[in-house]
Every structure is written in C-alpha cells, then in structure tokens.
N, C-alpha and C positions, 0 to 999 in steps of 0.2 A: 673739491668743493666749489671752486671758481671756474672749473673747466668742463663741467658736465654738459654733454651735447645731446642728451636724450630728449628729443623734441616732444614725444608723446608724454613723457613725465612732466615736462614744463607745462604742457597744455592742461594736463589734469590738475597739477598743483595750482596753476593760475586760475583755473575755473573754480576750484575750491576756495581760493583766497577771495575771488570776486563774490562768490556766493556768501561767504562769511561776512565780507564787507557790506553786503546788501542786507543781510538778516540781523547781524549783531546790533546795529543802531536801532532797529525796530524793538529788539528785546530790551535794550537800555531805555528807550523812550517809553516803553510800556510800564516801567517802574519809576519813571520820572528822572532818570539819570542821563538822558540823551546827550545834550550838548555839553554838559559838565565834564564828561569823561572822554569826549571825542572818540567814540567806539569805532568809527569807520577807519580811523587812522591806524588802529592797532594791527589788524591783519595786513594792511598795505605796507606798514613799516616792516613787519615780519617778512613780507614777501621780498624785501630788499636783501634779506639774508639768505633767502632760499632759491631765488630765481636769477637768471641772467639779467643784465642791465635792461635790455630792450623790453623784456617781458615785464619786469618790475615797474618800469616807468609807464608802459602802456596800460597796465592794469591799474596803476595808481591814478593815472589821468582819467581813465574811463569810468571807474567805479562811482565816483561822486556824481558824474553826469547821468549815468544809467539810473542811479538811485533817484536823482532829481526828477527824471522823466517818469520813472515807474511809481514812485511813492510821494513825490512832491517835497521830499527832504533829502538833502539840503535845498533850500529854495533857489530858484533861478533868478528871482528878483526880490530883494537885493541880491546881487550876484554871488551869493555864498557858495553855490555849487562850483562856480568857476574858480573862485579863490581856493576852495578845497582841492579842486582838481590839480591846480598848479602846485599847491603845498604838498599833495600826496606824491606827485611826480618827483619833486625835489627830495622829499623824505625818503622814498624808496631808492631813487637814483644815488643819492649821497651815501646811504647805508651800503648799497651794493659796491659802489666804487671804492669806498674806504675799507670795507670788509675784505675785498680782494687785494687791495693795495697794501694792507697791513698783515696779510697772510692769516686772516681769520681772527684778528683781535677784535673781540666783540664790543667791549665798553667804549673805546675811542670812536669806533664807527657809529655806535648807537648815540652817543652824546652829540657828535658832530651832526648826524642826521636830524636829530630833534632840534638842535639849535638852528640849523639851516632851514628846516621846514617852518619853524616858528618865525624866523626872520622874514621869510618870503610871505607868510600869512599876514604878519603885522604890517609889512610894507604895502601889500595889496589892500589891506584894510584902511591904511592911511590914504591911499589914492582913491579908493572907493568912497570913503567918507567925504573927501574933498569934492568928488564928482556929484555926490548926493547932497551937498551943502550941509553936512553934519559936522559936529565938532571933532576934528581929527584926533587930537590927543585923547579925548574921552573914548572914542571908538577903539583906538589902539590899546589903551589901558584896559578897557572892558574885555577886549579879545585876549589880552595877555593874562589877566586874572582868571578869566573863564577857562583858559586852557591848562592851568596848573594841575588840576586833578587828573587830566588826561596824560600829562607828562609823567606824573607819578605812576599811573597805571602802566604806561609804556615802559618805564624804567624797571618796573617790578615783573611784568609778564614776559616781555620780549626776550630778555636774557635766559629765563627759565625754558621757554619753548624752543629757542634756537639751540640751546645746549642739548636738550632732550632729543630734538630731531637729528642733529648732527651726530650725536652718540649712537642713535638708532641706525642711522645710515652707515656709519662705520662698522657696526656689528653685522649689518646685512651684507656689506661688501666683503667682510672677512669670511663669512660663512660661504659665500659664493666662490671664493678662491681655493 
C-alpha cells in the first residue's frame, strides 16, 4: 500500500483525482454548497491515502491553481487559491506520511491531516488579513466556522472510500497470484 511503484497507475489515479478536484466544486457551487463543504479538498485529501507522497503533494498544490486559472474559483485575489494550494499540499502530504508511518491506520492519519491542513489555512488567513488590512481574528473565525461542514464531509466520506478502494485492491492482487 505504501510501496507501490507502478508509475502509470499513479499517473492515471492522479489525473482522475485532479479531474474530480476540478469538477466537484462546480457541482457543489451549482447547488449553492460550494465553499461551505470545501469540495475540492475532498479528492485531494483522498489522494494522500492513495498515491505516493510526491504525487499527492504535487496534485494537491496544482489543483487549486489550475482551477483558479480555468474557472476563476478559487479566486487569485484575494489569494484564496494560493492559500488553498498550500493547505491541500499539507493535507495530502500529512495524510500520506502518517498513513504509511502508522502502517495503514486511517483515523489517526485522517484526523492529523485535517488538523494540520486547517492550521495552515487559518495561519495563512491570519497573515493575509493583516496584509489586506482586514480584522485578523474575524477573518480566521469566519474561515474556521465556514470550514466545519467540509470537515464533517471529509470525516464521513474519506474513510469509506479509502476502505473500499484498499479492499478492492487487495482482492485484485489476490486474484492475480
């Protein structure tokens, strides 16, 4: 699970993750749930459990920027796209490092990744608010409260999907031997 070296498989999985990361927010925004559930973070967090560290971090950093240039969301100014880019890199990277370090223990890895990702996002929001002469505490509080539904979604969807994918992979590899 943490030692797969199939580069073609990683390329395909990461292309799919990026495609989902680009289209899922559009679907959520179409029904008015966009920023409330942070839908872009969902596939990028999931990727931390599926791909090697370098792939997960690269796709996590690139997806918000590609989306910003392709769709205008998240916005480049104020620099939400850059904040999300760093948050997604930390989110996916932390998930991957801890998932491998704990030999596949999902919940501690997931919780730590979400906490680290949010901490980075809130820290960057603090500094961005200061730079833009906005009230820092209010900006961070708004960001924290706005992200709670997304955290609930991540905690409910990611474990289910990771478990199903890893179970499916183990069945495929058993059949091949």
